[in-house]
Steps between C-alpha positions, in 0.01 A plus 500: 500500500130508401213681669411393851172310542220677682302325772139613549296401805124472463232464766289250312527278195209389285403141557481302178427144403831499321820682592562538127235772480659709775847459350358621167341804667823592682702455180261727312508767772879504517525525120218760463295263290121469479394281794198338339232285662491500882165323547650192665672697777333498842594864565588670169493848659840430659654482150455877461671559835792283391513685166518834682783375724702385198414766240399796717175694528473601134356248254783413261437423137492124457606286210365166380831319547630189324263210431678265741441749785134548404434125505702439821283327760218425257603146404 
């Protein structure tokens, strides 16, 4: 049996013109990848709160990740 999924509750979610952007951000946070451009988010400060809930208080080293992840949501 594999690892059990973890459910995280958040108080607010950034509003975006496209849900693809938020899915990209959440994918990057959960995989400790560089988040990238957040200029289109209505409340980008919440992204750091979500990152802290998932990764903890300490800033983890991030990686660039595969090209398909980096371009996710940018089509």
